DRENDO-1510 file (C-alpha; in Angstrom, 1 decimal, always signed):
<recs>
REC; n; res; u; v; w
REC; 1; MET; +8.1; +26.3; +3.8 .
REC; 2; LYS; +6.3; +25.8; +0.3 .
REC; 3; VAL; +3.6; +23.7; -0.9 .
REC; 4; ASP; +5.0; +21.5; -3.8 .
REC; 5; PRO; +3.4; +22.7; -7.0 .
REC; 6; SER; +1.8; +18.9; -7.9 .
REC; 7; VAL; -0.2; +19.3; -4.3 .
REC; 8; ILE; -1.2; +22.7; -5.6 .
REC; 9; SER; -2.3; +21.6; -8.9 .
REC; 10; ALA; -4.0; +18.6; -7.6 .
REC; 11; LEU; -5.8; +20.4; -4.7 .
REC; 12; SER; -6.6; +23.2; -7.3 .
REC; 13; LEU; -5.3; +26.0; -4.6 .
REC; 14; ASP; -4.2; +29.1; -4.9 .
REC; 15; PRO; -0.4; +29.6; -4.0 .
REC; 16; ALA; -0.7; +33.0; -3.4 .
REC; 17; THR; -3.0; +32.0; -0.2 .
REC; 18; THR; -1.7; +28.5; +0.7 .
REC; 19; THR; +1.1; +27.9; +3.2 .
REC; 20; VAL; +2.5; +24.5; +4.9 .
REC; 21; THR; +4.0; +24.0; +8.4 .
REC; 22; ALA; +5.1; +21.1; +10.2 .
REC; 23; TYR; +2.6; +19.6; +12.1 .
REC; 24; GLY; +2.3; +16.4; +14.5 .
REC; 25; SER; +4.8; +13.4; +13.8 .
REC; 26; SER; +5.0; +10.0; +12.3 .
REC; 27; GLY; +7.7; +7.1; +12.6 .
REC; 28; PHE; +7.8; +6.8; +8.8 .
REC; 29; ASN; +6.8; +10.5; +7.1 .
REC; 30; ALA; +7.0; +13.7; +7.6 .
REC; 31; THR; +3.7; +15.2; +8.5 .
REC; 32; ALA; +2.4; +19.1; +7.9 .
REC; 33; LYS; -0.9; +20.9; +7.8 .
REC; 34; ILE; -1.9; +22.8; +4.7 .
REC; 35; SER; -3.6; +26.1; +5.3 .
REC; 36; THR; -5.2; +27.9; +2.4 .
REC; 37; THR; -7.7; +30.7; +2.2 .
REC; 38; LEU; -10.5; +30.1; -0.2 .
REC; 39; LYS; -12.3; +32.5; -2.2 .
REC; 40; SER; -15.3; +33.0; +0.1 .
REC; 41; GLY; -12.6; +34.3; +2.5 .
REC; 42; THR; -12.9; +31.2; +4.7 .
REC; 43; GLN; -9.5; +29.5; +5.8 .
REC; 44; LYS; -9.4; +25.7; +4.8 .
REC; 45; TYR; -6.8; +23.2; +6.3 .
REC; 46; TYR; -5.6; +19.7; +5.0 .
REC; 47; PHE; -3.5; +17.2; +6.7 .
REC; 48; MET; -0.5; +16.1; +4.3 .
REC; 49; LYS; +2.8; +13.4; +4.6 .
REC; 50; THR; +5.6; +13.0; +2.6 .
REC; 51; ALA; +8.5; +10.5; +2.3 .
REC; 52; ALA; +11.2; +9.5; -0.2 .
REC; 53; GLY; +11.4; +6.5; -2.3 .
REC; 54; LYS; +9.6; +3.7; -4.3 .
REC; 55; ASN; +8.6; +2.4; -0.6 .
REC; 56; ALA; +6.6; +5.6; +0.5 .
REC; 57; GLU; +4.6; +5.7; -2.8 .
REC; 58; ILE; +3.4; +2.4; -2.5 .
REC; 59; MET; +2.9; +2.8; +1.1 .
REC; 60; PHE; +0.5; +6.2; +0.3 .
REC; 61; ARG; -1.5; +4.9; -2.3 .
REC; 62; GLY; -2.4; +1.9; -0.3 .
REC; 63; GLU; -3.3; +4.6; +2.8 .
REC; 64; HIS; -4.9; +6.5; +0.2 .
REC; 65; ALA; -7.4; +3.6; -0.6 .
REC; 66; SER; -7.6; +2.2; +2.8 .
REC; 67; LEU; -9.1; +5.6; +4.1 .
REC; 68; ASN; -11.3; +6.0; +1.5 .
REC; 69; ALA; -12.8; +2.2; +2.3 .
REC; 70; VAL; -13.1; +2.8; +5.6 .
REC; 71; HIS; -14.5; +6.5; +5.2 .
REC; 72; GLY; -16.8; +5.0; +2.5 .
REC; 73; ALA; -18.3; +2.9; +4.9 .
REC; 74; VAL; -18.5; +4.9; +8.5 .
REC; 75; SER; -18.0; +8.4; +7.4 .
REC; 76; SER; -17.6; +10.0; +10.8 .
REC; 77; LEU; -15.0; +7.2; +11.5 .
REC; 78; CYS; -11.6; +8.3; +9.6 .
REC; 79; PRO; -10.9; +11.4; +7.2 .
REC; 80; ALA; -11.2; +11.2; +3.7 .
REC; 81; SER; -8.1; +10.9; +1.5 .
REC; 82; LEU; -7.9; +13.6; -1.3 .
REC; 83; VAL; -5.0; +12.9; -3.2 .
REC; 84; THR; -2.0; +11.0; -3.6 .
REC; 85; GLY; +1.0; +11.1; -6.0 .
REC; 86; VAL; +4.4; +12.1; -6.5 .
REC; 87; SER; +6.3; +15.5; -6.7 .
REC; 88; ASP; +9.0; +16.5; -9.2 .
REC; 89; ASP; +11.8; +16.0; -6.9 .
REC; 90; GLY; +10.7; +12.3; -6.3 .
REC; 91; THR; +8.8; +13.1; -2.8 .
REC; 92; ALA; +5.8; +10.9; -2.2 .
REC; 93; TYR; +2.8; +12.5; -0.8 .
REC; 94; LEU; -0.6; +11.8; +0.8 .
REC; 95; VAL; -3.2; +14.7; +1.5 .
REC; 96; THR; -6.4; +14.1; +3.4 .
REC; 97; ASP; -9.1; +15.9; +5.3 .
REC; 98; PHE; -7.5; +17.5; +8.4 .
REC; 99; ILE; -8.3; +16.2; +11.8 .
REC; 100; ASP; -8.8; +18.9; +14.8 .
REC; 101; MET; -7.7; +16.5; +17.5 .
REC; 102; SER; -6.9; +19.4; +20.0 .
REC; 103; SER; -7.7; +18.7; +23.5 .
REC; 104; CYS; -9.1; +22.1; +24.4 .
REC; 105; PHE; -12.3; +22.2; +22.7 .
REC; 106; SER; -15.7; +20.8; +22.7 .
REC; 107; GLY; -17.2; +21.2; +19.1 .
REC; 108; ASP; -18.4; +24.1; +17.5 .
REC; 109; GLY; -21.7; +24.5; +19.9 .
REC; 110; THR; -24.1; +24.0; +16.9 .
REC; 111; ALA; -22.7; +20.7; +15.3 .
REC; 112; ARG; -24.1; +17.4; +16.2 .
REC; 113; PRO; -21.8; +14.4; +16.3 .
REC; 114; SER; -23.1; +11.0; +14.6 .
REC; 115; GLY; -24.2; +9.8; +18.1 .
REC; 116; LEU; -22.2; +6.6; +17.8 .
REC; 117; SER; -19.6; +5.0; +20.0 .
REC; 118; LEU; -16.1; +3.9; +18.7 .
REC; 119; ALA; -17.4; +0.4; +19.3 .
REC; 120; ALA; -20.8; +1.1; +17.4 .
REC; 121; LYS; -18.2; +2.6; +14.7 .
REC; 122; ILE; -16.2; -0.2; +14.5 .
REC; 123; ALA; -19.1; -2.6; +14.3 .
REC; 124; LYS; -20.8; -0.6; +11.6 .
REC; 125; LEU; -17.5; -0.9; +9.6 .
REC; 126; HIS; -17.3; -4.8; +10.3 .
REC; 127; THR; -20.8; -5.5; +8.8 .
REC; 128; THR; -20.4; -3.3; +5.8 .
REC; 129; PRO; -19.7; -6.0; +2.8 .
REC; 130; ALA; -16.8; -5.5; +0.8 .
REC; 131; PRO; -17.5; -4.5; -2.8 .
REC; 132; ILE; -17.6; -7.0; -5.9 .
REC; 133; PRO; -14.1; -6.5; -7.6 .
REC; 134; GLU; -13.9; -6.6; -11.4 .
REC; 135; GLY; -13.5; -10.4; -12.7 .
REC; 136; PHE; -15.6; -11.6; -10.0 .
REC; 137; SER; -19.4; -12.6; -9.3 .
REC; 138; LYS; -19.3; -11.9; -5.4 .
REC; 139; PRO; -17.3; -10.4; -2.7 .
REC; 140; VAL; -13.9; -12.0; -2.0 .
REC; 141; PHE; -11.0; -11.5; +0.4 .
REC; 142; GLY; -8.0; -9.2; -0.7 .
REC; 143; PHE; -7.7; -5.3; -1.4 .
REC; 144; PRO; -7.0; -3.4; -4.4 .
REC; 145; GLU; -4.0; -2.1; -3.6 .
REC; 146; THR; -1.0; -3.3; -1.9 .
REC; 147; THR; -1.0; -1.8; +1.9 .
REC; 148; CYS; +1.7; -1.4; +4.4 .
REC; 149; CYS; +1.5; -2.4; +8.2 .
REC; 150; GLY; +4.0; -0.6; +9.9 .
REC; 151; ASN; +6.9; -0.5; +7.1 .
REC; 152; THR; +5.8; -4.0; +5.8 .
REC; 153; ALA; +4.2; -4.5; +2.5 .
REC; 154; GLN; +1.4; -6.9; +2.5 .
REC; 155; ARG; -0.1; -8.6; -0.6 .
REC; 156; ASN; -3.5; -8.3; -0.9 .
REC; 157; ASP; -4.3; -10.2; -4.3 .
REC; 158; TYR; -7.7; -11.4; -4.1 .
REC; 159; LYS; -9.2; -15.0; -2.8 .
REC; 160; GLU; -12.7; -16.6; -2.5 .
REC; 161; SER; -11.3; -18.4; +0.7 .
REC; 162; TRP; -10.5; -16.6; +3.6 .
REC; 163; ALA; -8.4; -19.4; +5.2 .
REC; 164; ASP; -6.6; -19.5; +1.6 .
REC; 165; PHE; -5.9; -15.4; +2.1 .
REC; 166; TYR; -4.7; -15.5; +5.4 .
REC; 167; ALA; -2.5; -18.7; +5.0 .
REC; 168; GLN; -0.8; -17.3; +1.7 .
REC; 169; ASN; -1.4; -13.5; +1.8 .
REC; 170; ARG; -0.3; -13.0; +5.5 .
REC; 171; LEU; +1.4; -16.0; +7.2 .
REC; 172; LEU; +3.1; -17.6; +4.3 .
REC; 173; ALA; +4.1; -14.2; +3.0 .
REC; 174; ILE; +5.6; -13.0; +6.3 .
REC; 175; LEU; +7.7; -16.2; +6.4 .
REC; 176; ASP; +9.0; -15.3; +3.0 .
REC; 177; ARG; +10.1; -11.8; +4.4 .
REC; 178; CYS; +11.6; -13.2; +7.2 .
REC; 179; GLU; +13.7; -15.3; +5.6 .
REC; 180; ARG; +14.8; -13.1; +3.1 .
REC; 181; ASN; +15.9; -10.4; +5.5 .
REC; 182; ASN; +17.2; -12.5; +8.1 .
REC; 183; GLY; +18.0; -15.9; +6.2 .
REC; 184; GLU; +16.1; -19.0; +6.7 .
REC; 185; ASP; +15.1; -20.6; +10.0 .
REC; 186; THR; +14.0; -24.2; +9.6 .
REC; 187; GLU; +12.1; -24.4; +12.8 .
REC; 188; PHE; +10.2; -21.3; +12.4 .
REC; 189; GLY; +9.3; -22.3; +8.9 .
REC; 190; SER; +8.4; -25.5; +9.9 .
REC; 191; LEU; +5.9; -24.3; +12.6 .
REC; 192; VAL; +4.5; -21.9; +10.3 .
REC; 193; GLU; +3.8; -24.4; +7.6 .
REC; 194; GLN; +2.1; -26.5; +10.3 .
REC; 195; THR; +0.0; -23.8; +11.3 .
REC; 196; VAL; -0.7; -23.2; +7.6 .
REC; 197; LYS; -1.6; -26.8; +6.9 .
REC; 198; SER; -3.4; -27.5; +10.3 .
REC; 199; VAL; -4.8; -25.1; +12.1 .
REC; 200; VAL; -5.7; -22.4; +9.6 .
REC; 201; PRO; -8.2; -25.0; +7.8 .
REC; 202; TRP; -9.5; -26.5; +11.3 .
REC; 203; LEU; -10.3; -22.9; +13.0 .
REC; 204; LEU; -10.8; -20.7; +9.6 .
REC; 205; GLY; -12.3; -23.0; +6.9 .
REC; 206; ASP; -15.4; -22.4; +5.2 .
REC; 207; ASP; -16.7; -25.6; +6.6 .
REC; 208; ARG; -16.2; -24.8; +10.0 .
REC; 209; LEU; -17.3; -20.8; +10.3 .
REC; 210; ASP; -20.8; -20.3; +11.2 .
REC; 211; ASP; -22.2; -23.2; +10.6 .
REC; 212; GLY; -20.4; -24.1; +7.4 .
REC; 213; ARG; -21.8; -20.8; +5.6 .
REC; 214; GLY; -17.9; -19.6; +5.9 .
REC; 215; VAL; -17.6; -15.7; +6.3 .
REC; 216; THR; -18.3; -12.5; +4.4 .
REC; 217; PRO; -15.4; -10.4; +3.8 .
REC; 218; VAL; -16.1; -6.9; +5.1 .
REC; 219; VAL; -13.9; -3.5; +5.6 .
REC; 220; ILE; -10.8; -4.0; +7.9 .
REC; 221; HIS; -8.9; -1.2; +9.2 .
REC; 222; GLY; -6.2; -3.4; +9.3 .
REC; 223; ASP; -3.5; -1.8; +12.0 .
REC; 224; LEU; -6.3; -1.0; +14.7 .
REC; 225; TRP; -4.7; -0.3; +18.0 .
REC; 226; SER; -4.4; +2.3; +20.7 .
REC; 227; GLY; -1.9; +4.3; +18.6 .
REC; 228; ASN; -4.3; +4.6; +15.7 .
REC; 229; LYS; -7.1; +6.2; +17.4 .
REC; 230; GLY; -8.3; +9.4; +19.1 .
REC; 231; ARG; -10.8; +12.1; +19.0 .
REC; 232; GLY; -11.1; +15.1; +16.8 .
REC; 233; ARG; -13.0; +16.8; +14.6 .
REC; 234; ILE; -13.1; +15.8; +11.0 .
REC; 235; GLY; -12.4; +18.7; +8.5 .
REC; 236; GLY; -11.3; +20.8; +11.7 .
REC; 237; LYS; -15.1; +21.5; +11.9 .
REC; 238; GLY; -18.4; +19.9; +13.6 .
REC; 239; ALA; -18.5; +18.1; +16.4 .
REC; 240; VAL; -15.9; +15.9; +18.3 .
REC; 241; GLU; -15.7; +12.2; +17.3 .
REC; 242; ASP; -14.2; +9.2; +17.9 .
REC; 243; ILE; -12.3; +8.6; +15.0 .
REC; 244; VAL; -9.1; +6.5; +13.6 .
REC; 245; PHE; -6.5; +6.6; +11.3 .
REC; 246; ASP; -3.4; +5.2; +9.8 .
REC; 247; PRO; -5.5; +2.0; +8.3 .
REC; 248; SER; -4.0; -0.8; +6.4 .
REC; 249; ALA; -7.4; -2.2; +5.2 .
REC; 250; VAL; -8.5; -5.7; +3.6 .
REC; 251; TYR; -11.7; -7.0; +2.7 .
REC; 252; GLY; -11.5; -9.7; +5.4 .
REC; 253; HIS; -13.1; -11.9; +8.4 .
REC; 254; ASN; -14.1; -9.2; +11.3 .
REC; 255; GLU; -12.3; -11.2; +13.8 .
REC; 256; TYR; -9.0; -10.4; +12.2 .
REC; 257; GLU; -8.8; -7.0; +13.0 .
REC; 258; LEU; -9.4; -8.2; +17.1 .
REC; 259; GLY; -6.0; -9.8; +16.8 .
REC; 260; ILE; -4.1; -6.3; +17.2 .
REC; 261; MET; -6.5; -4.9; +18.9 .
REC; 262; ASN; -6.3; -7.5; +21.9 .
REC; 263; MET; -3.0; -7.9; +21.5 .
REC; 264; PHE; -2.1; -4.1; +22.1 .
REC; 265; GLY; -4.6; -3.2; +24.3 .
REC; 266; GLY; -6.5; +0.2; +24.4 .
REC; 267; PHE; -10.1; -1.5; +24.3 .
REC; 268; ASP; -11.6; -2.2; +27.7 .
REC; 269; THR; -14.5; -5.1; +28.1 .
REC; 270; SER; -17.2; -2.6; +27.8 .
REC; 271; PHE; -15.8; -1.5; +24.3 .
REC; 272; PHE; -15.8; -5.4; +23.5 .
REC; 273; ASP; -19.3; -6.0; +24.9 .
REC; 274; GLU; -20.9; -3.3; +23.2 .
REC; 275; TYR; -19.0; -4.6; +19.9 .
REC; 276; HIS; -20.4; -8.0; +20.0 .
REC; 277; ARG; -23.9; -6.8; +20.8 .
REC; 278; ILE; -23.9; -5.6; +17.4 .
REC; 279; CYS; -21.1; -7.6; +15.5 .
REC; 280; PRO; -21.6; -11.3; +17.6 .
REC; 281; LYS; -18.7; -13.5; +17.7 .
REC; 282; ALA; -18.7; -16.1; +14.6 .
REC; 283; SER; -19.5; -19.5; +15.6 .
REC; 284; PRO; -18.0; -21.9; +16.8 .
REC; 285; ILE; -18.4; -19.4; +19.7 .
REC; 286; GLU; -16.3; -22.0; +21.6 .
REC; 287; GLU; -13.3; -21.3; +19.5 .
REC; 288; TYR; -13.2; -17.8; +19.2 .
REC; 289; GLU; -10.3; -17.0; +21.7 .
REC; 290; ASP; -8.4; -19.5; +19.5 .
REC; 291; ARG; -9.3; -17.6; +16.3 .
REC; 292; VAL; -8.0; -14.4; +18.0 .
REC; 293; THR; -5.1; -16.0; +19.1 .
REC; 294; LEU; -4.3; -16.9; +15.6 .
REC; 295; TYR; -4.6; -13.8; +14.2 .
REC; 296; GLU; -2.2; -12.3; +16.6 .
REC; 297; LEU; +0.5; -14.8; +15.5 .
REC; 298; TYR; +0.7; -12.8; +12.2 .
REC; 299; VAL; +1.2; -9.4; +14.4 .
REC; 300; PHE; +3.8; -11.4; +16.1 .
REC; 301; ASP; +5.6; -12.0; +13.1 .
REC; 302; LEU; +5.3; -8.6; +11.9 .
REC; 303; LEU; +7.4; -7.5; +14.8 .
</recs>
């Protein structure tokens, strides 16, 4: 199995000492491990995804930006993405740091872990303010790239209001997709539109959240369920860490993340207790469960 010349060039690898082998599995892509020998004689590994088609190119661009947004906020939480592109034969690729997720190691014996639990890392992620995008004077809600949750492309054009973003870019966007793929469903459409008109402003409006202060956009993984977390060594070296992968990032309300986390499980009471000690529930606290349920609605609509 040969490494595509465009990947060799992008990573400045020596083709004579570089090989690629199938590694792991993915529902949408082929996955592989790139092995190379550096001039120093040491081995270096990378993880690569490949897939054909324009949708794959869009998906990988979104994942590339998402990984680097998460890694930039909490470097021990996920691998950095190194390059994404399209090879000469039209195959899209994404190359990231390699994660050694073998269950038979306990680290290299000398490396020190970050000392942060998964709950503390997610809380740190969710308290990292979004950057200010070009053309704006403050952080706003959205993301610079289209991202994909599963195989569903998500609109991420910027909005100054979180309620507007969630209504327009998530609920109404998924309604539009459903109607284009399956035809119009009057009852379903009416329910979504009523939710957008009445429920979203009531639960997520700036005049409602955090005593009228609204919420600050922070870095969100975007597809954080039990299948997208694990333990491993980023770069295949150092200490074993709690890690996440396959993000579909957005700059949004931290509780948006909790919808999918709550819906699919894998995060127990002790996780949320620790998380909320660092990243408290927004006020009104008595509406917290309603907000999480509202965020779950988008995930239900994706299925």
